[in-house]
C-alpha positions in Angstrom: 9.2 -31.5 19.2 10.4 -30.0 16.0 13.3 -27.3 16.5 14.5 -24.4 14.6 17.1 -22.1 15.0 17.0 -18.9 13.2 19.4 -16.2 12.8 20.1 -12.6 11.4 21.5 -9.4 12.8 23.2 -6.2 12.2 20.3 -4.4 11.3 16.6 -4.5 12.3 15.8 -5.6 8.6 17.3 -8.7 9.2 15.6 -9.2 12.2 11.8 -8.0 11.8 11.2 -10.5 8.8 12.3 -13.6 11.3 9.6 -12.1 14.0 7.2 -12.1 11.6 7.4 -15.9 11.0 7.4 -16.8 14.8 3.5 -17.3 15.2 3.5 -19.3 12.0 6.5 -21.3 12.9 5.1 -22.4 16.3 1.3 -23.2 14.9 3.5 -25.5 12.8 5.1 -27.0 16.1 8.4 -25.7 16.0 10.3 -24.8 19.3 12.5 -21.8 18.2 15.7 -20.7 19.7 17.6 -17.5 17.8 21.4 -17.2 17.5 22.7 -13.2 16.9 25.2 -11.1 18.1 26.2 -10.5 21.9 25.2 -7.0 23.0 23.5 -6.5 19.7 20.5 -4.8 18.0 19.1 -8.2 17.5 18.9 -9.2 21.1 17.7 -5.7 22.2 14.5 -6.2 19.5 14.0 -9.8 20.8 13.9 -9.8 24.6 10.1 -9.3 24.6 9.9 -12.4 22.6 9.8 -16.1 24.2 12.7 -18.0 23.2 16.1 -19.0 23.8 18.4 -16.2 22.2 22.5 -17.1 22.1 24.9 -14.5 21.5 28.1 -15.5 19.6 31.3 -13.6 18.4 30.9 -11.6 15.0 32.9 -9.9 12.6 31.8 -7.3 9.9 31.9 -8.1 6.4 33.3 -5.0 5.0 33.8 -3.9 0.8 36.2 -1.1 1.9 39.3 -0.7 3.6 39.3 -1.0 7.3 41.7 -2.3 9.9 39.4 -4.2 11.2 39.1 -6.1 8.3 42.8 -7.8 9.6 41.1 -8.8 12.9 37.4 -9.4 12.0 38.1 -12.9 10.2 39.2 -14.5 13.5 36.2 -13.1 15.2 34.0 -14.9 12.3 36.3 -18.1 13.1 35.1 -17.9 16.7 31.7 -17.2 15.7 31.7 -20.6 13.6 32.9 -22.4 16.8 30.2 -20.5 19.1 27.5 -21.4 16.7 28.4 -25.2 16.3 28.3 -25.3 20.1 24.7 -23.9 20.2 23.5 -26.4 17.2 25.3 -29.3 19.3 23.2 -28.2 22.7 20.1 -27.4 20.5 20.1 -30.0 17.8 17.9 -28.1 15.4 15.9 -30.0 12.7 16.8 -26.9 10.5 18.2 -23.3 10.4 16.8 -20.5 8.6 19.1 -17.5 7.8 17.9 -13.8 7.5 21.4 -12.4 6.5 23.4 -10.1 8.1 27.2 -10.7 9.1 26.4 -12.6 12.3 24.6 -15.2 10.2 27.6 -16.5 7.8 29.2 -18.3 11.0 25.7 -20.0 12.2 25.1 -20.9 8.5 28.7 -22.3 8.0 28.4 -24.2 11.4 24.9 -25.9 10.4 26.5 -27.1 7.3 29.5 -29.0 9.4 26.8 -30.0 11.9 24.8 -31.3 8.7 21.6 -29.7 9.5 19.6 -28.0 6.8 19.9 -24.2 6.1 17.3 -22.0 4.3 18.5 -18.5 3.7 16.1 -15.8 2.7 17.5 -12.7 0.9 15.0 -9.4 0.9 16.5 -7.0 -1.5 16.4 -7.5 -5.4 20.7 -7.0 -4.9 22.0 -9.8 -2.7 23.9 -8.6 0.4 27.4 -10.1 0.6 26.3 -12.3 3.7 24.0 -14.1 1.7 26.2 -14.6 -1.3 28.7 -16.3 1.2 26.1 -18.4 2.8 24.2 -19.7 -0.2 26.8 -22.0 -1.4 26.6 -24.1 2.0 22.3 -23.9 2.3 19.9 -26.3 0.9 17.4 -23.2 -0.3 17.4 -19.8 -0.8 14.0 -18.0 -0.5 13.8 -14.6 -2.5 11.5 -11.6 -2.2 11.7 -10.4 -6.1 11.5 -12.5 -9.4 14.7 -10.6 -10.6 17.2 -11.7 -7.7 16.1 -15.9 -8.6 18.7 -15.4 -11.2 21.4 -14.6 -9.0 21.1 -18.2 -7.4 21.4 -21.6 -8.2 18.2 -22.6 -10.1 17.9 -25.9 -8.1 18.2 -24.0 -4.8 15.7 -20.9 -5.6 12.1 -20.1 -4.2 10.2 -17.1 -4.8 8.4 -16.5 -1.9 8.0 -12.7 -0.8 9.1 -11.3 2.1 7.4 -12.2 5.4 5.4 -9.3 6.7 4.8 -8.9 10.5 1.1 -9.5 11.6 0.7 -7.2 13.7 1.4 -4.4 11.6 -1.7 -5.2 9.6 -3.9 -4.9 12.8 -3.8 -1.0 13.3 -6.9 1.3 14.5 -6.8 4.3 12.2 -8.8 6.3 15.0 -6.0 5.3 18.0 -3.3 6.2 15.6 -5.1 9.8 15.1 -5.6 10.0 18.7 -1.8 9.1 19.6 -0.8 12.2 17.3 -3.3 14.8 17.9 -4.6 15.1 14.8 -8.3 16.8 15.0 -8.7 18.1 11.0 -9.5 16.0 8.0 -6.2 16.7 6.2 -4.4 13.5 4.8 -1.7 12.0 6.9 1.9 12.0 5.9 3.9 9.4 7.6 7.8 9.8 7.4 9.9 7.1 8.5 13.8 7.3 8.2 15.0 3.9 9.0 15.5 2.0 12.1 17.9 5.0 13.4 16.6 7.7 11.6 17.7 9.9 8.7 19.5 13.4 9.4 18.9 14.2 6.0 15.2 13.3 5.8 14.5 14.9 8.8 16.8 18.1 8.0 14.7 18.6 4.7 11.2 17.8 6.3 11.5 20.4 9.0 13.0 23.2 6.6 10.0 22.6 4.5 7.6 21.7 7.4 5.3 24.9 7.0 5.0 24.2 3.4 4.0 20.5 3.5 1.5 21.1 6.4 -0.6 23.2 4.2 -1.3 19.8 2.4 -1.4 17.2 5.1 -0.8 16.6 8.5 2.7 15.0 9.5 3.7 11.7 11.5 7.6 11.9 11.5 9.6 8.9 13.1 12.6 10.4 13.2 15.2 8.4 15.0 16.3 7.6 18.6 18.0 11.3 19.8 16.3 13.1 16.7 13.4 14.8 18.3 13.2 18.6 17.8 12.0 20.1 21.3 11.1 23.1 19.4 8.4 21.7 17.1 6.7 20.3 20.1 3.0 21.7 20.2 3.4 22.3 16.2 -0.2 22.0 15.3 -0.5 19.0 12.4 3.1 17.8 13.4 3.6 14.6 15.5 7.1 13.6 16.5 8.2 10.3 17.5 12.0 8.8 18.2 10.9 5.5 18.0 7.9 3.1 18.2 6.9 -0.3 18.6 3.5 -1.3 19.1 2.2 2.0 18.0 3.6 1.7 14.9 0.7 -0.4 13.6 -1.8 2.5 14.3 0.1 4.9 13.2 0.3 3.1 9.6 -3.3 2.6 9.7 -3.6 6.4 10.3 -1.5 7.5 7.2 -2.8 7.9 3.8 1.1 8.3 2.4 4.5 7.3 3.5 7.9 9.1 3.1 10.9 6.6 3.8 14.1 5.1 2.9 13.6 2.0 0.7 14.6 -1.4 2.3 13.2 -4.1 1.4 11.2 -4.9 4.3 9.5 -1.3 4.6 8.7 -1.4 0.7 7.1 -4.6 0.8 5.0 -3.5 4.1 4.2 -0.5 2.3 2.6 -2.7 -0.5 0.8 -4.9 2.0 -0.6 -2.1 3.9 -1.4 -0.6 0.4 0.4 2.8 1.3 1.6 5.1 -1.5 5.3 6.1 -1.0 8.0 8.2 -1.9 11.0 6.6 -1.7 14.3 8.1 -0.9 16.8 5.4 -1.1 20.3 5.5 0.5 22.9 6.3 -2.1 25.6 3.8 -3.5 28.1 5.7 -1.6 26.4 4.9 1.7 25.5 1.3 1.0 25.7 -1.2 -2.0 22.8 0.2 -4.0 20.1 -2.1 -2.9 17.9 0.5 -1.9 18.1 2.1 -5.3 17.2 -1.1 -7.1 14.2 -1.6 -4.5 13.0 2.0 -5.2 13.1 1.3 -9.0 11.2 -1.8 -8.9 8.3 0.2 -7.2 8.6 2.8 -9.3 8.1 0.7 -12.4 4.9 -1.2 -11.1 3.3 2.0 -10.4 3.4 1.7 -6.4 6.0 4.2 -5.4 7.6 7.6 -6.2 11.3 8.0 -6.1 13.4 11.2 -5.1 17.1 10.4 -5.3 19.2 11.8 -2.0 21.6 14.0 -4.0 18.5 15.5 -5.4 16.5 16.1 -2.5 16.3 19.6 -1.4 13.6 21.1 1.2 11.4 22.4 -1.9 11.9 19.5 -4.3 10.6 17.1 -1.2 7.8 19.3 -0.7 6.7 19.2 -4.3 7.0 15.5 -4.3 5.1 14.8 -1.2 2.3 17.2 -2.7 2.2 15.1 -5.9 1.9 12.1 -4.0 -0.8 12.8 -2.2 -2.6 14.5 -5.0 -2.5 11.6 -7.0 -2.4 8.6 -4.2 -5.6 6.8 -5.3 -3.7 5.8 -8.5 -1.3 4.3 -6.7 -3.4 2.3 -4.4 -5.1 1.1 -7.7 -1.6 0.0 -8.9 -1.1 -1.9 -5.6 -4.5 -3.6 -5.6 -3.3 -5.5 -8.9 0.1 -6.6 -7.5 0.6 -10.5 -7.4 3.2 -9.9 -4.5 1.9 -10.7 -1.2 3.0 -11.7 2.4 5.6 -14.2 2.3 5.0 -16.1 5.6 3.0 -18.8 4.3 5.4 -19.7 1.3 8.7 -19.7 3.2 7.2 -22.0 5.9 6.5 -24.5 3.1 10.1 -24.0 1.9 11.2 -24.7 5.6 8.4 -27.6 5.8 10.0 -29.2 2.7 13.5 -29.5 4.0 12.7 -30.4 7.5 10.8 -33.2 5.8 13.6 -34.4 4.0 15.7 -34.3 6.7 13.4 -36.8 8.7 13.4 -38.7 5.8 17.0 -39.3 5.7 17.5 -40.2 9.4 
């Protein structure tokens, strides 16, 4: 049996693309193991999937001063040792890395064990973990053509981002029923990321009555961010976090208000959901979401509202405009050549698996 180790973690954005590959990998005959952090987000996200999970020591890679910068390099070195032990035990044919700080020790350990590595970068602007990993990898898959110029030409493949199959199988009526919506108003889905966004939550709720005049609102506000005073508000359904129900909520939605993580925006494109993107600012990130959002705006798929310009009134105006003009955005999306990256990524994995088999 062919064996593959997947890695990636730190945020849901480094895990969900790996989840999107599971079924296709198994159809190709791969036995899957996963290396992530101990007691981590990725471990909790993967607990319901049938695979062997190995938790290793991890150290975060920071671009700013922090006392932990002096101790985390030792955790990374330990993580390399932990990952090397797993690789020697599993004897994989190939390693696939989705990035995040947990992935760096795994990629280095795979290089030491002479196991081929394929890396995937979702954002236009490469993350630090992938920048460190690519020199030790055999191939790097990217979601956007602009990103290809940032990596060695002999390693790069433009594949797109893998999209979870289950996200495409939602039922609109089930989604509407989950929310208790009974009128014919357009549905606005608001998502603040895997842990929610206090700023987006506050702005939506401050302008709630105005927004409800143009549509119903599904608000995924993040764990611990539900406002109990708003339970029973007609046209407003709030959830702290959703898993299996998300596909049905997407099916019910006409437009989306969201952060601009690469996985999210590519899912909106695949589902033909016009979006108002509110990217994390450069003070809270490396600016990758701003670049993602600008790409989608330039191609006519989305609108953008910068966080430092977001007021309740401005958010309301932008949402009203998006709802009114949503058909124009859908037409642009239907002309897009960007598609689900699962099959292209599997082809790259297969290519390097076969190379390794021939070299044995």
